[in-house]
N, C-alpha and C positions, 0 to 999 in steps of 0.2 A: 673374479676379475675378468674384464673384457680382454679378448685376444689382442696382443700387441701388433701394431703395424710392422711390416718389414723394415729393417734398419740396416744401413750399410755404413761402415766406418772405413774411411779411405786414407791411405798414406801414413798410417802410424807404424811405429816399431812394435811389432807383435811379439810378445814373449810368453811362451807357454811351456813352463818347466816340465809339465806332465808328458808332453810329446817332444821335448827338447827342440822346440821351434823358436828361432830368434831371427827375425828378418823384417824388413819393411814390407807390409802386406795389407790387404783389405780383409775385412771381416763382415760377413753377411749373417744376419739373424732373421729367421723367418719362423712365424708361429711360435715364438718364444724359445727357439732352439738354434744352436749354431748350425748354419746351413753350409757355409764354406769359409775357408781361410786361404788366402793366396790370390793369384792373378785371376782365377776363375770367378771369384766372388762378385766382382763388378759386372761381369758378363751375365751372371745368373740372377742378378738383382731384379726384382719386379719393377715395373714402371712407377708404381705408387710407393716405392720404398723411400723412407726418409734418408737423406744422405748427409753424413757429417764428416767434414774434412778434419782429421786429427793428425795432420802432418806435424812432425816434431815432437809428438807426444808418445808415451808408452801405452800400449793396449795389452792388457793381461787378463787372465781369468779373474772373476770377481773375488775380492779379498774376503777371507773368513776370519772372524775373531771368535775364538772358542772360549773366551772367559769374559762375560759381560753380566753386569747386574742391572736388570731392567726394573727391579723394585716392585713390579706388580705380580700378585695382589698385595695389598695392605700397606704399601709405602709410596703411594702415588704422589705425595707432596715432593718426593725426591726425584722421581722419574716415572714415566709411563712407557708402555710399549710404543705408543705413538711418538713421543719425544725421543726415546732412546734409539729407535730405528731411524728417525730423521737424522740424529747425530751420526749414526753409523753410515748412512748414505753420504752425508757431507764429508765424512772421513775416507770414503772410497770403499766401504765394506758392503758387500751384497748379502752376507750371511753373518748372523751372530748366534752364539750359543749362550742361553741365559742360565744363570745359577739358581739353585733352589732355596736359598736362604731368604725367602719372602715371608710374609705373614698372612695366612699360614704357610708353612713350608711346603714345597712341592714333594710331598711324600705319599701321594695317593693318585690314582688314575683320574679322579674328578678334577683335581687342580691342574693336572697336565692338560686335560681336555679344555678347561677354561682358558688357559694361556694360549693354546694352539688356536682356538676359535677367535680369541681377541686379536692375536697376531695376524690371522688371516684377514680380519676385518679392518684393523687399524694400522698394522705395520707396513712400512714401505720397503723393507728388505726381508729376506728369509729369516725366520726365528726357529731355532732348534732348541729343544728343552732338555735339561738334565733333571734327574730325580735325586732325591736325598738317599744317602746310604742308610741312615737311621731315622726312625720316626721323630718328627719335630726337630731334626738335626740335634738331638739331645745326646747322641752317642751311647744310648743304653739298649735299644732294641732295634733289630733290623727292620727297615721299611719293606713293603711287599715288592721285592725287586722284579719278580716275574710279571706282576700286574703292571708295574711301571713300564717295563719293556713293551708289553702288549699295548699300553697306552701311547707309546711312541717316543719315549725318552731315548737319547743317543748315548748317554753315559750316566753314571751315578757319582755323586760327590756330596760331601757335607761342607762344601766351601764356605768359608767364614768361621768354620769350626773344624776340629780334627778329632777323629775317633781315637780315643786314648787307650781303649781296651784292645790289646793286640789279638786276643782270641776272637773277639767280635769282628775285628777287621779281617782276620783270616777267613771267617765264615762268609763275610760279605764278598770277598774275592772269589770264594768257591761258588757261591750263588751267581755272581756276575759272569763267571766263566760259562756256567750252564746256559746262560742267556746271551752269550757273546757280547757282553757290554764291557767297555773299558771302565776302569775306576780312576777318577781324578781326585787327588788328595791335597788339601791345604796342610802343609807340613809344619806342625807346631806342637812341641812337647810342653804341655802346660806346666808341668812340675819344674821345668828349667826356665821357662819364660816368665812365669808368675805374672806380675803386674807391670812388666817392662813396657815402655812406650817408645823407645828409640834404640838403635843399635848400641850394644854394650861395647864401649871403647873410650877413647880419649875424650870425644865430644860429649858423651853422656855424663862423664865425670865433671868436665869443665862447665857444663850447663846445669848440673844438678838434677838431671832427669834419670828415672829408673831405666836400667839397661835391659835390652832384649837380646840375649846372647845368640850368636850364630849357631852354636851347638843345639839350641832349641829347635832349629830347622833341620840340622844335619842328623839328629837322632831319629827323626821320623823318616827322613829320606832313606837312611840305612834300614830302618824297619820295613819300609815299603819294598826295598830291593830284596830283602830276605823273603818276604811273603810272596812277591811276584815270582821269585825263583822256586819257592815251595809249591805254589799253586798253578803256575803257568799262566796266570791271568795278566792281561795288560794293565799296568799301573802307570798313571801319568802324574808327575809331581808338578803342582801348580806354582806359578810365580817364584821361581828359584832366585835366591838373592845372595848366597854365600859361596866363597871359594871352595869350602869343604864339600858342599852339596854337588858342585860341578865335578870335583874329583871323584866322589863316590859314584856318581852317575856314569862318568867316563869309564871307570873300571868295570862296573856292572855290565855296561853295554858291550864291552870287549868280550865278556864271558857269555854273551847271548841272552842275558836276562831281559824279559819283555817289559822294560822300563823306559820311560821317556820323560822329558821335561820341557818347560816353557819359560820364557823370560819376557819381562815388561820393560818398555822404554825407560821408565823412571829408575829402574835398577841398573841399567847400563849407561845412563847419562848422568845421574845425580849421585851424591854421596851424603853421608851423615853430616858433613860439614855445612850443608845448606841450612841446617836447623840453627846454626850459630849466626845466620844472616848472610846476605849476599857478599858483603865485603870479605868475610873470612873464606867463603867458598871460592870466589874469583882469585883470591890471593894464593890459594893452595890447590885443592883438588880440581878446581875449574879453570885453572890458569890458561891452559891451551885448548879448552873446549870450543869446538866449532870455529876457532879462529876469530872469535869475537874481539873487537877492539874495546879498549877501556870505556870509550864514550858510547858504545852500543850495547853494553851489558845490562840486562835487566836487574832491578834491585828489589829486595824484600827485607823485612825486619827479621831479627832473631825470634825463635819460638813461633814461626809462622806455621799454623796447623795444616796448611795445604801441603806441607812436606811430611805429614804424618800418615804412614800407611803400614799395612801388615802383609808380608814381612816388611821390616823397616828399611830405609835407605842405609846401606852399609859403607864400609871403608873403600878407599880407592883401590886397594888390593882386591877386594871382593868384586868391585865393578870391572876391573880388568879380567878377572877370572870368568865372569859372565860373558864378556866380549870374546874371550878365547874359546869358551864353550860354544858360542854361536858360530864362530868361524870354523872350528874343526868338526862341527856336526853333533857334538855331544848334546847340545840343546837344539832341538829340531823346529821349534814353533815359537812364533812371536804373537803376543796378544796384549790387551790393554789392562785387564782387570778393572774395567770401567766401573767405578763405585761412587755414584752420586750421593751427595748429602746436602741438606738444606743449609743455607748460609748461617742461620742462627745456631745450628749444631756445631759448626766449626768456629764460631766466634766466641770461644771460651778459652780457658787456660789449656795449655798443651796437654796436660795430664788427662783432662776430661773430654777432649775432642774425639770424635769417632775416627777410626782408621779409614783411609781410602781417598782416592782422587778420581776425577773423570779422565778419560783418555782416548775415546774413540776418534776424536777429531784431530788429534796431534800425533798419534802413534806412527802413521805412515811417514810423516816428515821427520820425526825423531829417529826412526829406523834408517831412513835414507841418509840423514846427516851423520849418524854415528857409525853406520856400517858400510854404506855405499860411497858416500863422498870422502870418506877416510881411506877408501880402497881396501877395506877389510873384506868385503864381499862384493861380488858382481851383482848386477840387477837380477839375473835369473836366480841366483842363490837366495837373494833376499826375498824375491817374490815367492819362491818355493816355500819359505817359512810362513807365509800368509795364505797359501793356497793348497798345494799338494799335501804337505805334511799334516795340517789339521784335518783335511778331508780323509786322508788315509787312516788316521788315528780313530776317527769317529765313524768310519765307513759311510761317509757322505758321498752322494753322486754329484760332487761339485769339484771345483778347483782345476778345470781343464777347458780348453777351447776346441777340443776334438769335435768333429762333425757329429751331430746328434746330441751333444751335451746341452744342458740348460744354458739359455742365453744370458748368463750372469757375467758381466764384463766391467772391469774398472779401467778408466782412462786417466792417467796422471802425468804431470810434468815434473820430472825429477829435478829440474833446475829452477822451478818457480820460487821466487823469494817473496815472503810475506811475513806479517807479524800477527801472532795469535792474539785476538782481542775478545774480551768477555762478551761484547755486544753481538759478535758473529756466531756465537754458539747456538746450536739447535737443542741442546740438552736443557732440561729443566733446572739443573743444578750447575754451580759455577766453581766447584772446589778443585780447580786445576792450579798447579804451581807454575804453569808455563805461560800465563798471560803476560803479554809484553815481550815475549821472546821472539827475536828474528828467526824465522825458520826457512828451510830450503827444501822444496819438494811438496807437491800438493795434488790431491785428486781434483780433476776438473769435470769428470762425468762418471756417474754411477748408473749401471744398467742392470735391471733385475728382470729375468724372464723376457728379455727383449724390449722392456720399457725403460725409458730414461726417467729415473726417479729423482735424480738431482743433477744439475750441471752448474758450473761456476757462475755464469752470468745471472742465474736466478737467485743467487744468495740473498740479495737485498729484499726480494719479495717473500722469502721464506723465514726471515728473522722474526 
């Protein structure tokens, strides 16, 4: 890539949780690196620097999403590195971490090299790669963890699947520790979950759908805590959804166990009542959500497969526990679990539809609405969960605006009101439950390595 021209952002509220900086200031990026933050930035700016007035907006380190499915190789009908990174840029994300459940799985150095080369050529944001824990993500034989590390993976995970053999998982953690790799785990006990398709509770019975009990997640969270304590390896529990998981994680962290967790917006905004249709949701669990008036609430039918994900949407009690975990720091990281699927795959009976929704373009707004605008978290605390926390977990040299850091910057308006429309998405797939939702808070500029890769006024040209 050609070297970026100097860029000066003036007048924005600069929030950098890594350096505890929060003030109206200018930011200068030169040769793809942060050159200055503060009053001196304007004075230091070269004459040929592009100047952008971002007064009234928030300027922060480039957001990181550590849980994204880009679907390449093998599933490019759903998403590609090009379209997935374009969606990330539009959502304000300068870095994404792609999951290994592709076809073939990312379980060898050759596939890692393929993705990194394609991302460098076609991606508009940084793409970091995870490797599989087991060969073919089959849960039977360890992948070559050392070779994967050498090839450049930042973590290992069988996301989309869960290693059921506890001894095999222990050995994976021991090898991962040798190579200083965190292990990220999709927590699902197959013997408890069996063929469940939604949260086991009142609504699964009322709707006649097979239940996915919360204990099916909590069993593996407890297993991971025990193994992290035994081996000393960093274990990260992906997309937590249940109150029991949060309680287990909170207690383990108090004891100093090297365990962490993440939450997705759909799990702290929605509940299982959505599957009964919008009328049931707004009358109960969604009654006070976002202060929507009756005439402004989006609608959807019962059994809408865009509300089917793994782990499933759970009860209002579980949703509140996830929010509490985010507020008290038990859950350190926010992410999307962006999981694109073709329309025809979702346009079937609920039982047969694949799990997963897209999320890169809505997660910042939903996080702001449910955490910042409700006064649960301040802006700095919210931004930290998208920047410093994922960077620290994965040992990425990202997530800060300190002088000399990579010039990855997100500019967003926390007060911008907009409606999420299908036609505005950069993703190749449209399986989002949030189309038609009035949202508040939006990225307006995404800068990667000092280059503006997306800005709001260019939306129409990029659709």
